[in-house]
C-alpha positions, -999 to +999 in steps of 0.1 A: -714-148+849-720-173+821-735-197+846-761-170+854-770-167+817-750-136+808-732-134+774-696-127+784-666-116+764-630-111+775-618-078+762-581-085+754-566-051+750-595-035+768-621-010+755-595+007+733-590-024+712-628-031+712-633+004+696-603+001+673-617-032+659-649-013+649-673-025+676-699-001+687-702+015+721-730+035+736-728+070+723-704+061+696-723+055+664-748+033+682-783+037+668-808+045+696-834+017+699-817-007+674-807-041+685-769-046+683-755-082+680-720-089+694-717-124+683-725-141+716 
């Protein structure tokens, strides 16, 4: 995927850990229309 130009992250612990660490997901405190940076 990275060779195709996509920003890729490995989610150790899955989506549960992603949310627990405070990262936003669609429909969970995400501001509609705002750009969200994930550090890629």
